[in-house]
SEDOVEX-587952 format. One record per residue: residue in three letters; x, y, z of N, C-alpha, C in turn. Coordinates in Angstrom, 1 decimal, m for minus. Layout:
# SEDOVEX-587952
   drenkol    neast   nnorth      nup   caeast   canorth     caup    ceast   cnorth      cup
       Ala        X        Y        Z        X         Y        Z        X        Y        Z
...
END
This chain:
# SEDOVEX-587952
   drenkol    neast   nnorth      nup   caeast   canorth     caup    ceast   cnorth      cup
       Met      9.2    m47.7     m5.9      8.7     m46.9     m4.8      9.8    m46.1     m4.1
       Asn     10.9    m46.7     m3.8     12.0     m46.0     m3.1     12.5    m44.9     m4.0
       Arg     12.5    m45.0     m5.3     13.0     m43.9     m6.2     12.2    m42.7     m6.0
       Leu     10.9    m42.8     m5.8     10.0     m41.7     m5.6     10.1    m41.1     m4.2
       Leu     10.4    m41.9     m3.2     10.4     m41.5     m1.8     11.6    m40.5     m1.6
       Leu     12.7    m40.7     m2.1     13.9     m39.9     m1.8     13.7    m38.5     m2.4
       Pro     13.2    m38.3     m3.6     13.0     m36.9     m4.1     11.9    m36.2     m3.3
       Leu     10.9    m37.0     m2.8      9.8     m36.4     m2.0     10.4    m35.9     m0.7
       Leu     11.2    m36.7     m0.1     11.8     m36.4      1.2     12.7    m35.2      1.1
       Met     13.4    m35.1      0.0     14.3     m33.9     m0.2     13.5    m32.6     m0.4
       Cys     12.3    m32.7     m1.0     11.4     m31.6     m1.1     10.9    m31.1      0.2
       Leu     10.7    m32.1      1.1     10.2     m31.7      2.4     11.2    m31.4      3.4
       Ser     12.5    m31.5      3.1     13.6     m31.2      4.1     13.5    m29.8      4.6
       Pro     13.9    m29.6      5.8     13.8     m28.2      6.4     14.6    m27.2      5.6
       Val     14.1    m26.1      5.4     14.7     m24.9      4.9     14.6    m23.8      5.9
       Ala     15.3    m22.7      5.7     15.2     m21.6      6.6     13.8    m21.0      6.6
       Leu     13.1    m21.2      7.7     11.7     m20.7      7.8     11.7    m19.7      8.9
       Ala     10.8    m18.7      8.8     10.6     m17.7      9.9     10.0    m18.4     11.1
       Ala     10.4    m18.0     12.3      9.8     m18.4     13.5      9.0    m17.1     14.0
       Asp      7.7    m17.3     14.3      6.9     m16.1     14.7      6.5    m16.3     16.1
       Tyr      6.5    m15.2     16.9      6.1     m15.3     18.3      5.0    m14.2     18.5
       Gly      4.0    m14.5     19.3      3.0     m13.5     19.6      1.9    m13.6     18.6
       Glu      1.3    m12.4     18.3      0.2     m12.4     17.4      0.7    m12.4     15.9
       Pro     m0.1    m12.7     15.0      0.3     m12.7     13.6      1.0    m11.3     13.2
       Met      2.0    m11.4     12.4      2.7     m10.2     12.0      1.9     m9.5     10.9
       Pro      1.6     m8.2     11.1      0.9      m7.5     10.1      1.7     m7.3      8.8
       Glu      1.1     m7.1      7.7      1.7      m6.9      6.4      2.3     m5.5      6.5
       Gly      3.2     m5.2      5.5      3.8      m3.9      5.4      5.3     m3.8      5.6
       Glu      5.8     m2.7      5.2      7.3      m2.5      5.4      7.7     m2.2      6.8
       Ala      8.9     m2.6      7.2      9.4      m2.4      8.5     10.4     m1.2      8.4
       Thr     10.4     m0.4      9.5     11.4       0.7      9.6     12.6      0.2     10.4
       Ala     13.8      0.5      9.9     15.0       0.1     10.5     15.2      0.8     11.8
       Ile     15.7      0.1     12.8     15.9       0.7     14.1     16.8      1.9     14.1
       Ala     17.8      2.0     13.2     18.6       3.2     13.0     17.7      4.4     12.6
       Asp     16.8      4.2     11.7     15.9       5.3     11.2     15.0      5.7     12.4
       Ala     14.5      4.8     13.1     13.6       5.1     14.3     14.4      5.9     15.3
       Ala     15.6      5.5     15.6     16.4       6.1     16.6     16.8      7.6     16.1
       Ala     17.0      7.8     14.9     17.3       9.1     14.3     16.2     10.1     14.5
       Asn     15.0      9.6     14.5     13.8      10.5     14.6     12.7      9.8     15.4
       Pro     12.9      9.5     16.7     11.9       8.7     17.4     10.5      9.4     17.5
       Gln     10.5     10.7     17.5      9.2      11.4     17.6      8.3     11.0     16.4
       Ala      8.8     10.7     15.3      8.0      10.3     14.1      7.3      9.0     14.3
       Tyr      7.8      8.2     15.2      7.3       6.8     15.3      6.7      6.5     16.7
       Glu      7.0      7.4     17.6      6.6       7.2     19.0      5.1      7.2     19.2
       Gly      4.6      6.2     20.0      3.2       6.2     20.4      2.3      5.5     19.5
       Lys      2.7      5.1     18.3      1.8       4.4     17.4      2.4      3.1     16.9
       Pro      1.5      2.1     16.6      2.0       0.8     16.2      2.8      0.9     14.9
       Gly      3.9      0.1     14.8      4.7       0.0     13.6      5.5     m1.2     13.6
       Lys      6.1     m1.5     12.4      7.0      m2.6     12.3      8.5     m2.1     12.3
       Phe      9.3     m2.8     13.0     10.7      m2.3     13.1     11.6     m3.5     12.9
       Thr     12.8     m3.3     12.3     13.7      m4.3     12.0     15.1     m4.0     12.5
       Gly     15.8     m5.1     12.8     17.2      m5.0     13.3     17.7     m6.3     13.5
       Arg     18.8     m6.4     14.2     19.5      m7.7     14.5     19.5     m7.9     16.0
       Ile     19.1     m9.1     16.5     19.1      m9.3     17.9     20.5     m9.5     18.4
       Thr     20.8     m8.7     19.5     22.1      m8.8     20.1     22.0     m9.2     21.6
       Glu     20.8     m9.2     22.2     20.7      m9.7     23.6     19.3    m10.3     23.7
       Val     19.1    m11.2     24.6     17.8     m11.8     24.9     17.7    m12.0     26.4
       Cys     16.6    m11.7     27.0     16.3     m12.0     28.4     16.7    m13.4     28.7
       Gln     17.6    m13.6     29.6     18.0     m15.0     30.0     17.2    m15.6     31.0
       Lys     16.2    m14.9     31.6     15.3     m15.4     32.6     14.1    m16.1     31.9
       Lys     13.5    m15.4     31.0     12.3     m15.9     30.4     12.2    m15.8     28.8
       Gly     13.1    m14.9     28.3     13.0     m14.7     26.8     11.9    m13.6     26.5
       Cys     11.6    m12.8     27.5     10.4     m11.9     27.4     10.8    m10.5     26.7
       Trp     12.1    m10.3     26.5     12.6      m9.2     25.7     13.8     m9.5     24.9
       Val     14.1     m8.7     23.9     15.3      m8.8     23.1     15.8     m7.4     22.8
       Val     17.0     m7.2     22.5     17.6      m6.0     22.1     17.9     m6.1     20.6
       Met     17.3     m5.2     19.8     17.6      m5.2     18.4     18.5     m4.0     18.1
       Glu     19.5     m4.3     17.2     20.5      m3.2     16.9     20.6     m3.1     15.4
       Gln     20.9     m1.9     15.0     21.3      m1.6     13.6     22.2     m0.4     13.6
       Asp     23.3     m0.5     13.0     24.3       0.7     12.8     24.5      1.4     14.1
       Gly     24.7      0.7     15.2     25.0       1.3     16.5     23.8      1.8     17.2
       His     22.7      1.7     16.7     21.4       2.1     17.4     20.7      0.9     17.8
       Asn     20.0      1.0     19.0     19.3      m0.2     19.4     18.0      0.2     20.1
       Ala     17.1     m0.8     20.2     15.9      m0.7     21.0     15.6     m2.0     21.7
       Arg     15.1     m1.9     22.9     14.7      m3.1     23.7     13.2     m3.4     23.3
       Val     13.0     m4.6     22.8     11.7      m5.1     22.4     11.1     m5.9     23.5
       Met     10.1     m5.5     24.1      9.5      m6.2     25.2      8.1     m6.8     24.8
       Ala      7.9     m8.1     25.2      6.6      m8.7     24.9      5.5     m8.0     25.7
       Lys      4.5     m7.5     25.0      3.4      m6.8     25.7      2.8     m7.8     26.7
       Asp      2.6     m7.3     27.9      2.0      m8.1     29.0      2.6     m9.5     29.2
       His      3.9     m9.6     28.8      4.6     m10.9     28.9      3.8    m12.0     28.2
       Gly      3.2    m11.6     27.0      2.3     m12.4     26.3      3.0    m13.5     25.5
       Phe      4.3    m13.4     25.3      5.0     m14.5     24.6      6.5    m14.4     24.9
       Glu      7.2    m15.4     24.6      8.7     m15.5     24.8      9.4    m16.0     23.6
       Val     10.6    m15.5     23.4     11.4     m16.0     22.3     12.5    m16.9     22.9
       Pro     13.1    m17.8     22.1     14.2     m18.6     22.6     15.3    m17.8     23.2
       Lys     15.9    m18.2     24.3     17.0     m17.5     25.0     18.2    m17.4     24.1
       Asp     18.3    m18.2     23.1     19.5     m18.2     22.3     19.2    m17.5     20.9
       Ala     18.1    m16.8     20.8     17.7     m16.2     19.6     18.8    m15.1     19.2
       Ser     19.1    m15.1     17.9     20.0     m14.1     17.4     19.7    m13.9     15.9
       Gly     20.4    m12.9     15.3     20.2     m12.6     13.9     19.1    m11.6     13.6
       Pro     18.7    m11.5     12.3     17.7     m10.6     11.9     16.4    m10.8     12.6
       Ala     15.7     m9.7     12.9     14.3      m9.8     13.5     13.5     m8.7     13.1
       Val     12.2     m8.9     13.1     11.2      m7.9     12.8     10.2     m7.9     14.0
       Ala     10.0     m6.7     14.6      9.0      m6.6     15.7      7.9     m5.7     15.3
       Tyr      6.7     m6.0     15.8      5.6      m5.1     15.6      5.1     m4.6     17.0
       Gly      5.0     m3.3     17.2      4.6      m2.8     18.4      4.6     m1.3     18.5
       Val      4.5     m0.8     19.7      4.5       0.7     19.9      5.8      1.1     20.4
       Leu      6.4      2.1     19.7      7.7       2.6     20.1      7.5      3.7     21.2
       Gln      8.4      3.6     22.2      8.4       4.5     23.3      9.9      5.0     23.5
       Val     10.1      6.2     24.0     11.4       6.6     24.5     11.2      6.6     26.0
       Glu     12.0      5.7     26.7     11.8       5.4     28.1     13.0      5.7     28.9
       Pro     12.8      6.5     30.0     13.9       6.6     31.0     14.0      5.3     31.7
       Ile     15.3      5.0     32.1     15.5       3.7     32.9     15.9      4.1     34.3
       Ser     15.1      3.7     35.2     15.5       3.9     36.6     16.6      3.0     37.1
       Glu     17.3      3.4     38.1     18.4       2.6     38.7     17.8      1.2     39.0
       Glu     16.7      1.2     39.6     16.1      m0.1     40.0     15.8     m1.0     38.8
       His     15.2     m0.4     37.8     14.9      m1.2     36.6     16.2     m1.7     35.9
       Ala     17.2     m0.8     35.9     18.5      m1.2     35.3     19.1     m2.4     36.1
       Arg     19.1     m2.3     37.4     19.6      m3.4     38.2     18.8     m4.7     37.9
       His     17.5     m4.6     37.8     16.7      m5.8     37.4     17.2     m6.4     36.1
       Leu     17.3     m5.5     35.1     17.7      m6.0     33.8     19.1     m6.8     33.8
       Val     20.0     m6.2     34.6     21.3      m6.8     34.6     21.4     m8.0     35.5
       Glu     20.9     m7.9     36.8     21.0      m9.0     37.7     20.1    m10.1     37.5
       Asp     18.8     m9.8     37.1     17.8     m10.9     36.9     17.7    m11.4     35.5
       Asp     18.0    m10.6     34.5     17.7     m11.0     33.2     19.0    m11.2     32.3
       Gly     20.2    m10.8     32.9     21.4     m11.0     32.2     21.7    m10.0     31.1
       Ala     21.1     m8.8     31.2     21.4      m7.7     30.2     22.7     m7.0     30.5
       Lys     23.1     m6.4     29.4     24.2      m5.4     29.6     23.6     m4.2     30.3
       Ala     24.5     m3.4     31.0     24.0      m2.2     31.6     23.3     m1.3     30.6
       Pro     22.1     m0.9     30.8     21.4       0.0     29.8     21.8      1.4     30.1
       Ala     21.5      2.2     29.1     21.7       3.7     29.1     20.6      4.2     30.1
       Lys     20.7      5.5     30.4     19.7       6.2     31.2     18.3      6.3     30.6
       Gln     18.4      6.2     29.2     17.1       6.3     28.4     17.3      5.3     27.3
       Glu     16.2      4.7     26.9     16.3       3.8     25.7     15.1      3.8     24.9
       Leu     15.2      3.4     23.6     14.1       3.2     22.8     13.5      1.8     23.2
       Arg     12.2      1.8     23.4     11.5       0.5     23.8     10.4      0.3     22.8
       Ile     10.2     m0.9     22.4      9.1      m1.3     21.6      8.3     m2.3     22.4
       Val      7.1     m1.9     22.7      6.2      m2.9     23.4      5.5     m3.6     22.3
       Ala      5.9     m4.9     22.1      5.6      m5.7     20.9      4.4     m6.6     21.2
       Thr      3.7     m6.8     20.1      2.6      m7.9     20.1      3.1     m9.0     19.2
       Ala      4.2     m8.8     18.4      4.7      m9.9     17.5      6.1     m9.7     17.3
       Ile      6.9    m10.8     17.2      8.3     m10.8     16.8      8.4    m11.9     15.8
       Ser      9.1    m11.6     14.7      9.4     m12.7     13.7     10.9    m12.8     13.5
       Leu     11.4    m14.0     13.5     12.8     m14.3     13.3     13.0    m15.0     12.0
       Pro     13.3    m14.2     10.9     13.2     m14.8      9.5     14.2    m15.9      9.3
       Asp     15.3    m16.0     10.0     16.3     m17.0      9.8     16.2    m18.2     10.8
       Ala     15.2    m18.2     11.6     15.1     m19.3     12.6     14.8    m20.6     12.0
END
């Protein structure tokens, strides 16, 4: 019996599985953040999948992440604070949501830095209001 148990346990051992947050991730290809940043008007205002690498996470609640690729980034915010990701999340990510080009007010910038632990944002940023985030390497 023990000879059968060890191989069975090895088959059930944890492997790299995706961690999904929010609604189920729709099927389809994701657009790289760098491609969306190069032509935001092509993606703005309509739902889509976007991919990049997480470089920052809201340290207050995990309600937003910054995804980066090739020097371009977008802040991915959980729609209606509907879900949270782990505060130590990092690595590759896929987000599904609506891309926006958003000006950042001084008040909002102060909130991001002082309350959430963000780096100082630019005057304008790409923002994805997401209904789903998947962390493939979690």
